[in-house]
C-alpha positions as CSV (number, residue, x, y, z in Angstrom):
1,M,114.2,-63.3,13.6
2,Y,110.5,-62.9,11.4
3,K,107.3,-63.3,12.1
4,Q,103.7,-62.1,11.2
5,V,101.4,-60.1,13.2
6,L,97.3,-60.8,12.6
7,L,94.8,-58.2,13.5
8,I,91.4,-59.1,14.3
9,R,88.9,-56.9,15.4
10,A,87.1,-57.9,18.5
11,D,83.9,-55.5,18.6
12,L,82.6,-58.1,15.4
13,K,82.8,-61.1,18.2
14,L,83.4,-63.1,15.4
15,P,82.6,-67.2,15.2
16,K,86.2,-69.2,16.2
17,G,85.7,-70.3,13.1
18,K,85.3,-67.0,11.2
19,A,87.7,-65.6,12.9
20,A,90.0,-68.1,11.9
21,A,89.3,-68.3,8.6
22,Q,89.7,-64.1,8.2
23,C,92.8,-64.7,9.8
24,A,94.3,-67.1,7.5
25,H,93.0,-64.7,4.4
26,A,95.3,-62.1,6.1
27,A,98.1,-64.3,6.6
28,V,98.4,-66.1,3.1
29,E,97.8,-62.0,1.5
30,A,100.8,-60.6,3.6
31,A,103.1,-63.3,3.1
32,L,102.6,-63.0,-0.3
33,K,103.7,-59.4,-0.1
34,S,106.8,-60.3,1.6
35,S,110.0,-60.6,0.2
36,D,111.1,-62.1,3.8
37,T,109.4,-65.7,3.4
38,A,112.3,-67.8,2.5
39,A,114.0,-66.9,6.2
40,W,110.4,-66.9,8.4
41,R,109.8,-70.2,6.7
42,Q,113.2,-71.1,7.9
43,E,112.4,-70.3,11.5
44,G,109.2,-72.0,12.1
45,M,106.6,-69.4,10.3
46,A,106.0,-67.7,13.6
47,K,102.1,-66.0,14.2
48,I,100.9,-63.5,16.8
49,V,97.1,-63.4,16.5
50,L,96.5,-59.6,18.4
51,K,93.1,-58.1,18.6
52,V,92.1,-54.5,18.0
53,A,88.9,-52.6,19.8
54,D,87.1,-52.1,16.3
55,E,87.3,-50.5,12.3
56,R,88.8,-47.4,13.8
57,E,91.6,-49.0,15.6
58,L,92.2,-52.1,13.1
59,L,92.8,-48.9,10.2
60,R,95.3,-47.2,12.1
61,Y,97.2,-50.1,12.5
62,F,96.7,-51.0,8.8
63,Q,98.1,-46.9,7.9
64,D,101.2,-47.4,10.6
65,A,102.3,-50.7,8.7
66,K,101.7,-49.2,5.7
67,D,103.8,-45.9,6.6
68,A,106.4,-48.0,8.1
69,G,107.0,-49.9,4.6
70,L,106.2,-53.4,6.0
71,P,104.5,-55.8,3.8
72,C,100.3,-55.7,5.0
73,C,97.3,-56.5,4.1
74,L,93.4,-55.5,4.6
75,I,90.9,-58.0,4.6
76,T,87.1,-57.2,3.6
77,D,84.5,-59.9,4.1
78,A,82.2,-60.5,1.6
79,G,79.7,-61.2,3.5
80,R,78.7,-65.3,2.5
81,T,78.1,-65.9,6.2
82,V,78.2,-64.6,9.6
83,I,78.9,-60.3,8.4
84,A,77.6,-57.9,6.5
85,P,79.3,-57.3,3.1
86,G,82.4,-54.8,2.8
87,T,83.4,-55.6,6.9
88,K,86.5,-54.7,7.4
89,T,87.8,-58.1,9.7
90,C,91.7,-58.6,9.9
91,V,95.1,-57.0,8.9
92,G,97.7,-59.2,8.2
93,V,101.1,-57.8,8.7
94,G,104.7,-59.5,7.7
95,P,106.4,-61.8,7.6
96,A,108.9,-58.8,8.6
97,P,111.7,-58.4,11.2
98,E,110.6,-59.1,14.3
99,E,111.8,-55.4,16.0
100,A,109.7,-54.0,13.0
101,L,106.5,-55.7,14.4
102,D,107.1,-55.2,17.9
103,A,107.5,-51.5,17.1
104,L,104.3,-51.3,16.0
105,F,102.0,-53.5,18.1
106,A,103.9,-54.5,21.4
107,E,100.5,-52.6,23.4
108,L,98.1,-54.8,21.7
109,K,96.6,-58.0,24.0
110,L,96.4,-61.3,22.5
111,L,93.3,-62.9,21.2
């Protein structure tokens, strides 16, 4: 089974629409970097949105995903709406095998 994990910063307290847009950016960007999209699409394109405490934790998990060789991306906001330009908001990881993602992100809570 394949899935995608999206990590969003809880400390930013983004409005729901802004958080959804940031997760959408991460989902698309990470999917474009994955070689597992065909199988993932066939299985229903599972996505899990998890929260991290702050930028430091977001960057740690991003590095962990890169170190594990998983397709991933870091989303940095352009600052046109509610947050400052250059704010790191979200990380997308996968689609990738579920076991690989669970090994890295199992302790995080759902958004």
